[in-house]
LOSE-581169 format. One record per residue: residue number from 1; x, y, z of N, C-alpha, C, O in turn. Coordinates in steps of 0.1 Angstrom, whole numbers, plus 5000, padded with zeros to 4 digits. Last residue first. Example, Ala and Ser with C-alpha at 12.3 -4.5 7.8 and 13.67 -1.06 7.14 Angstrom:
<dovexs>
DOVEX  nr  n_X  n_Y  n_Z ca_X ca_Y ca_Z  c_X  c_Y  c_Z  o_X  o_Y  o_Z
DOVEX   2 5128 4978 5071 5137 4989 5071 5129 5000 5079 5134 5011 5080
DOVEX   1 5132 4943 5078 5123 4955 5078 5132 4967 5078 5142 4967 5085
</dovexs>
This chain:
<dovexs>
DOVEX  nr  n_X  n_Y  n_Z ca_X ca_Y ca_Z  c_X  c_Y  c_Z  o_X  o_Y  o_Z
DOVEX 164 2559 7438 6611 2559 7437 6627 2548 7426 6631 2546 7423 6642
DOVEX 163 2558 7446 6586 2563 7433 6591 2564 7429 6603 2569 7419 6607
DOVEX 162 2544 7472 6585 2536 7458 6578 2542 7446 6582 2535 7436 6583
DOVEX 161 2558 7491 6595 2552 7484 6606 2544 7472 6599 2537 7464 6606
DOVEX 160 2557 7510 6566 2562 7509 6579 2554 7502 6589 2543 7507 6592
DOVEX 159 2549 7491 6534 2547 7501 6547 2553 7498 6559 2556 7486 6562
DOVEX 158 2569 7489 6511 2566 7482 6522 2563 7493 6533 2570 7500 6540
DOVEX 157 2570 7487 6475 2568 7495 6488 2562 7487 6499 2552 7480 6497
DOVEX 156 2592 7475 6452 2580 7471 6459 2582 7481 6473 2592 7481 6480
DOVEX 155 2608 7474 6430 2604 7485 6436 2593 7484 6444 2583 7491 6441
DOVEX 154 2602 7442 6414 2610 7452 6417 2602 7464 6421 2590 7466 6417
DOVEX 153 2606 7408 6417 2595 7418 6418 2605 7429 6420 2616 7427 6427
DOVEX 152 2610 7375 6405 2616 7389 6408 2605 7398 6406 2597 7397 6398
DOVEX 151 2614 7340 6410 2604 7351 6407 2610 7364 6413 2615 7365 6425
DOVEX 150 2629 7317 6390 2633 7328 6399 2624 7337 6400 2624 7345 6390
DOVEX 149 2628 7300 6369 2618 7299 6380 2620 7308 6390 2612 7308 6399
DOVEX 148 2648 7304 6352 2636 7310 6350 2627 7309 6361 2619 7318 6363
DOVEX 147 2679 7313 6368 2672 7304 6363 2657 7309 6361 2654 7318 6368
DOVEX 146 2705 7337 6359 2692 7333 6368 2683 7324 6359 2679 7327 6348
DOVEX 145 2725 7347 6345 2726 7335 6349 2715 7329 6359 2716 7319 6365
DOVEX 144 2715 7372 6337 2718 7364 6326 2720 7349 6331 2717 7340 6324
DOVEX 143 2714 7388 6361 2701 7382 6357 2704 7371 6345 2695 7363 6342
DOVEX 142 2741 7397 6365 2736 7386 6373 2723 7381 6368 2721 7369 6369
DOVEX 141 2741 7415 6343 2749 7405 6345 2746 7394 6351 2747 7383 6346
DOVEX 140 2720 7433 6353 2716 7424 6339 2727 7413 6340 2723 7402 6337
DOVEX 139 2732 7444 6377 2722 7433 6378 2718 7425 6364 2715 7413 6364
DOVEX 138 2749 7467 6375 2755 7453 6374 2745 7442 6373 2748 7431 6368
DOVEX 137 2730 7487 6371 2740 7486 6360 2748 7471 6361 2753 7464 6351
DOVEX 136 2715 7486 6394 2708 7482 6382 2718 7481 6371 2716 7472 6362
DOVEX 135 2734 7496 6411 2730 7483 6412 2724 7477 6400 2727 7466 6396
DOVEX 134 2731 7524 6404 2745 7516 6402 2742 7501 6405 2750 7493 6400
DOVEX 133 2705 7530 6408 2712 7529 6394 2722 7521 6396 2722 7511 6388
DOVEX 132 2684 7510 6431 2695 7521 6430 2701 7519 6414 2701 7508 6409
DOVEX 131 2656 7502 6442 2663 7498 6430 2673 7508 6428 2669 7517 6420
DOVEX 130 2641 7487 6470 2645 7499 6465 2654 7494 6453 2659 7483 6453
DOVEX 129 2632 7461 6472 2624 7472 6479 2630 7484 6474 2621 7493 6473
DOVEX 128 2628 7434 6452 2638 7446 6453 2629 7456 6460 2618 7459 6455
DOVEX 127 2625 7400 6462 2619 7414 6461 2628 7425 6462 2636 7426 6471
DOVEX 126 2626 7367 6451 2633 7378 6454 2627 7392 6451 2623 7396 6440
DOVEX 125 2615 7337 6461 2613 7350 6457 2619 7360 6461 2620 7363 6473
DOVEX 124 2622 7303 6452 2630 7314 6459 2619 7328 6451 2617 7328 6438
DOVEX 123 2625 7268 6457 2615 7280 6451 2621 7293 6459 2624 7292 6471
DOVEX 122 2654 7252 6444 2646 7257 6454 2637 7267 6451 2640 7275 6442
DOVEX 121 2675 7244 6427 2662 7237 6425 2651 7243 6437 2640 7237 6437
DOVEX 120 2697 7256 6428 2697 7243 6436 2684 7239 6435 2681 7229 6442
DOVEX 119 2690 7281 6416 2699 7272 6409 2699 7258 6416 2703 7248 6409
DOVEX 118 2682 7293 6438 2671 7290 6427 2679 7279 6417 2673 7269 6412
DOVEX 117 2704 7300 6453 2694 7290 6458 2683 7285 6448 2676 7275 6450
DOVEX 116 2716 7317 6434 2723 7304 6436 2711 7296 6443 2709 7285 6438
DOVEX 115 2696 7339 6435 2700 7330 6421 2705 7316 6426 2701 7306 6421
DOVEX 114 2700 7346 6460 2684 7342 6456 2687 7333 6446 2683 7321 6446
DOVEX 113 2723 7356 6460 2720 7346 6470 2708 7339 6465 2707 7327 6465
DOVEX 112 2720 7377 6443 2731 7364 6439 2727 7355 6450 2728 7343 6446
DOVEX 111 2704 7394 6456 2699 7386 6444 2708 7377 6440 2703 7367 6434
DOVEX 110 2721 7401 6478 2708 7394 6480 2704 7388 6467 2701 7376 6468
DOVEX 109 2740 7415 6462 2744 7403 6473 2732 7395 6473 2732 7383 6468
DOVEX 108 2721 7436 6455 2731 7429 6446 2734 7414 6451 2731 7403 6445
DOVEX 107 2719 7446 6479 2707 7444 6472 2712 7434 6461 2706 7423 6460
DOVEX 106 2744 7456 6487 2736 7444 6494 2726 7440 6487 2723 7428 6490
DOVEX 105 2748 7478 6469 2753 7467 6468 2747 7455 6475 2745 7445 6468
DOVEX 104 2716 7494 6472 2730 7495 6472 2734 7482 6468 2725 7475 6462
DOVEX 103 2683 7488 6489 2691 7496 6479 2708 7491 6481 2712 7485 6491
DOVEX 102 2675 7455 6496 2674 7467 6498 2684 7475 6485 2690 7469 6476
DOVEX 101 2656 7425 6489 2669 7432 6486 2665 7449 6488 2655 7454 6483
DOVEX 100 2647 7395 6507 2642 7411 6505 2656 7418 6500 2667 7416 6507
DOVEX  99 2636 7364 6499 2649 7372 6499 2645 7387 6496 2640 7391 6485
DOVEX  98 2621 7336 6509 2620 7349 6505 2633 7359 6507 2638 7360 6518
DOVEX  97 2616 7306 6496 2627 7313 6504 2624 7327 6499 2624 7329 6487
DOVEX  96 2585 7287 6496 2595 7296 6491 2605 7303 6502 2602 7305 6514
DOVEX  95 2581 7254 6513 2576 7268 6511 2589 7276 6504 2601 7272 6505
DOVEX  94 2601 7235 6522 2587 7235 6530 2584 7251 6525 2585 7259 6534
DOVEX  93 2630 7232 6514 2617 7226 6507 2603 7227 6510 2594 7221 6504
DOVEX  92 2641 7232 6545 2644 7231 6532 2634 7224 6524 2630 7212 6525
DOVEX  91 2637 7228 6573 2628 7238 6566 2628 7238 6551 2619 7243 6544
DOVEX  90 2652 7217 6592 2641 7209 6587 2633 7217 6578 2621 7213 6576
DOVEX  89 2673 7231 6603 2661 7234 6610 2649 7223 6604 2638 7221 6610
DOVEX  88 2694 7223 6585 2695 7222 6600 2681 7222 6607 2678 7213 6616
DOVEX  87 2682 7235 6560 2685 7220 6562 2686 7217 6577 2679 7208 6581
DOVEX  86 2684 7262 6569 2671 7256 6564 2672 7240 6565 2664 7234 6571
DOVEX  85 2712 7264 6571 2703 7268 6582 2689 7261 6580 2683 7255 6589
DOVEX  84 2721 7260 6543 2726 7252 6557 2718 7251 6569 2716 7241 6576
DOVEX  83 2708 7280 6531 2705 7265 6528 2710 7256 6540 2703 7248 6546
DOVEX  82 2721 7302 6543 2708 7302 6542 2701 7286 6541 2691 7281 6547
DOVEX  81 2749 7296 6537 2743 7298 6551 2728 7297 6552 2722 7292 6561
DOVEX  80 2748 7297 6509 2752 7287 6517 2747 7286 6531 2740 7276 6535
DOVEX  79 2738 7324 6504 2732 7313 6499 2736 7300 6506 2727 7292 6508
DOVEX  78 2762 7338 6514 2748 7341 6520 2739 7327 6517 2734 7320 6526
DOVEX  77 2780 7331 6496 2782 7328 6511 2769 7328 6519 2767 7320 6527
DOVEX  76 2771 7343 6474 2773 7328 6474 2775 7325 6490 2769 7315 6494
DOVEX  75 2772 7369 6479 2759 7363 6480 2761 7349 6478 2751 7342 6481
DOVEX  74 2801 7376 6482 2789 7377 6494 2778 7368 6491 2775 7359 6499
DOVEX  73 2807 7367 6456 2815 7361 6467 2805 7361 6478 2800 7351 6482
DOVEX  72 2791 7382 6438 2789 7368 6438 2795 7359 6448 2791 7348 6451
DOVEX  71 2799 7408 6444 2786 7405 6447 2785 7388 6448 2779 7382 6457
DOVEX  70 2826 7407 6435 2825 7409 6449 2809 7406 6451 2806 7401 6462
DOVEX  69 2816 7406 6407 2825 7395 6414 2825 7395 6427 2826 7384 6433
DOVEX  68 2803 7431 6402 2798 7419 6401 2802 7406 6407 2795 7396 6410
DOVEX  67 2827 7447 6405 2817 7448 6415 2808 7433 6415 2807 7426 6425
DOVEX  66 2858 7432 6395 2846 7438 6392 2837 7438 6403 2839 7429 6411
DOVEX  65 2890 7443 6403 2881 7433 6407 2865 7439 6405 2860 7448 6412
DOVEX  64 2909 7461 6399 2903 7456 6389 2894 7445 6390 2890 7438 6381
DOVEX  63 2917 7480 6419 2928 7470 6415 2922 7462 6403 2930 7456 6397
DOVEX  62 2892 7491 6423 2905 7499 6419 2914 7490 6413 2918 7492 6402
DOVEX  61 2879 7470 6439 2875 7473 6425 2885 7484 6417 2884 7485 6404
DOVEX  60 2892 7471 6461 2893 7459 6453 2890 7461 6438 2896 7457 6429
DOVEX  59 2887 7494 6472 2901 7492 6467 2903 7481 6459 2912 7480 6451
DOVEX  58 2860 7493 6476 2864 7501 6465 2880 7501 6461 2885 7505 6451
DOVEX  57 2859 7472 6494 2850 7471 6481 2857 7480 6470 2860 7476 6458
DOVEX  56 2871 7485 6515 2879 7476 6511 2870 7471 6493 2877 7467 6484
DOVEX  55 2854 7506 6518 2868 7510 6514 2874 7499 6510 2884 7500 6502
DOVEX  54 2833 7492 6530 2830 7499 6517 2843 7503 6512 2844 7503 6500
DOVEX  53 2845 7482 6553 2839 7472 6543 2836 7479 6530 2837 7473 6519
DOVEX  52 2848 7503 6569 2860 7497 6563 2857 7486 6553 2866 7481 6547
DOVEX  51 2822 7513 6571 2831 7521 6563 2842 7512 6560 2845 7512 6548
DOVEX  50 2811 7492 6587 2805 7494 6574 2815 7502 6564 2816 7499 6552
DOVEX  49 2837 7474 6601 2827 7482 6602 2823 7488 6588 2831 7488 6579
DOVEX  48 2846 7440 6606 2846 7452 6597 2835 7460 6599 2823 7456 6598
DOVEX  47 2860 7422 6635 2850 7426 6625 2852 7437 6616 2863 7443 6620
DOVEX  46 2889 7403 6631 2883 7413 6638 2871 7417 6628 2872 7416 6616
DOVEX  45 2891 7366 6628 2894 7378 6622 2884 7390 6628 2872 7387 6630
DOVEX  44 2880 7344 6637 2890 7349 6647 2894 7363 6640 2901 7370 6647
DOVEX  43 2865 7332 6616 2857 7338 6629 2868 7345 6639 2863 7351 6649
DOVEX  42 2881 7320 6598 2875 7336 6597 2870 7342 6608 2869 7355 6609
DOVEX  41 2883 7296 6604 2895 7306 6606 2891 7318 6605 2896 7327 6612
DOVEX  40 2857 7281 6600 2861 7285 6614 2874 7294 6613 2876 7299 6624
DOVEX  39 2844 7276 6577 2847 7290 6578 2854 7295 6593 2855 7307 6597
DOVEX  38 2843 7247 6578 2848 7254 6568 2851 7269 6572 2862 7273 6568
DOVEX  37 2827 7248 6603 2842 7241 6603 2847 7247 6590 2859 7252 6592
DOVEX  36 2803 7256 6594 2811 7263 6605 2824 7259 6606 2832 7267 6609
DOVEX  35 2797 7236 6576 2799 7251 6571 2808 7259 6579 2818 7266 6576
DOVEX  34 2793 7215 6589 2804 7215 6581 2809 7230 6576 2821 7233 6574
DOVEX  33 2770 7223 6603 2783 7220 6611 2795 7221 6602 2806 7226 6606
DOVEX  32 2752 7226 6582 2754 7237 6590 2768 7236 6598 2776 7245 6600
DOVEX  31 2764 7210 6550 2755 7213 6563 2761 7223 6572 2773 7228 6570
DOVEX  30 2772 7217 6517 2776 7217 6532 2764 7219 6542 2756 7228 6540
DOVEX  29 2767 7225 6491 2764 7212 6496 2765 7208 6510 2761 7197 6515
DOVEX  28 2780 7248 6486 2764 7249 6487 2759 7234 6487 2747 7232 6483
DOVEX  27 2806 7243 6486 2800 7253 6496 2786 7249 6498 2781 7247 6509
DOVEX  26 2822 7228 6468 2813 7222 6476 2807 7228 6486 2801 7221 6495
DOVEX  25 2838 7247 6452 2828 7238 6445 2819 7229 6453 2811 7222 6447
DOVEX  24 2843 7277 6456 2845 7266 6465 2833 7258 6460 2822 7260 6463
DOVEX  23 2840 7304 6447 2851 7294 6438 2851 7280 6445 2859 7272 6441
DOVEX  22 2823 7318 6460 2819 7315 6448 2828 7307 6440 2825 7302 6428
DOVEX  21 2841 7321 6486 2828 7313 6483 2825 7310 6470 2824 7298 6468
DOVEX  20 2873 7312 6484 2864 7323 6485 2852 7317 6479 2853 7310 6469
DOVEX  19 2889 7291 6508 2885 7295 6493 2874 7302 6493 2865 7300 6501
DOVEX  18 2910 7302 6534 2897 7296 6531 2895 7300 6516 2899 7310 6512
DOVEX  17 2933 7313 6544 2935 7299 6536 2922 7294 6528 2922 7286 6519
DOVEX  16 2934 7338 6559 2928 7324 6565 2930 7310 6556 2928 7299 6560
DOVEX  15 2948 7355 6543 2946 7355 6558 2944 7343 6563 2951 7338 6572
DOVEX  14 2942 7351 6516 2957 7346 6522 2958 7350 6536 2968 7347 6541
DOVEX  13 2917 7330 6505 2919 7343 6513 2933 7341 6519 2936 7332 6527
DOVEX  12 2920 7316 6472 2920 7314 6486 2923 7327 6493 2930 7335 6487
DOVEX  11 2905 7306 6442 2911 7315 6449 2912 7315 6465 2901 7314 6470
DOVEX  10 2905 7280 6419 2901 7286 6434 2910 7295 6440 2921 7292 6443
DOVEX   9 2896 7280 6386 2907 7280 6397 2901 7285 6409 2892 7294 6409
DOVEX   8 2870 7276 6376 2882 7273 6367 2894 7273 6375 2903 7266 6371
DOVEX   7 2842 7259 6383 2855 7268 6391 2867 7265 6382 2873 7255 6382
DOVEX   6 2806 7255 6391 2819 7254 6379 2831 7263 6385 2828 7273 6392
DOVEX   5 2797 7241 6421 2799 7253 6414 2811 7252 6403 2823 7250 6406
DOVEX   4 2772 7218 6431 2785 7222 6431 2787 7233 6419 2781 7234 6408
DOVEX   3 2747 7208 6431 2749 7219 6438 2764 7225 6438 2767 7235 6444
DOVEX   2 2728 7194 6406 2740 7196 6411 2743 7209 6420 2741 7220 6415
DOVEX   1 2696 7181 6407 2704 7193 6402 2716 7193 6411 2715 7190 6423
</dovexs>
């Protein structure tokens, strides 16, 4: 299965010149070192606090960028990093990749990452620990693109301390 992404046109970040993740046709084929090189210009940017990121998301949506597209960008970057680390550590293909998705838009980002990894032919289990209404409105669009082999569980309760 091809790891390249179909792209009509590539959008680049004006600050760094980096192609946005969901529009980078080679991103999911890169090893860890090449991924670090690809994103090197971004490492010099100041970090964004949660409030600033929320504001950036809201501004983008106010300008007409759909929330699902923002989730595609974030989730694709996560999938590329997960794949690259798994390859680097010799773990790719040695069992399923578990993606735990919490509430809010980060849960949508996690689902996109899981979907992207499943499209690469990897075994992926995605668990929604909490399922908020605003994410559930976006997810049907994201589910349409999911391969059948992606295992999804919703509203799973994890007891405090169970993962320690």
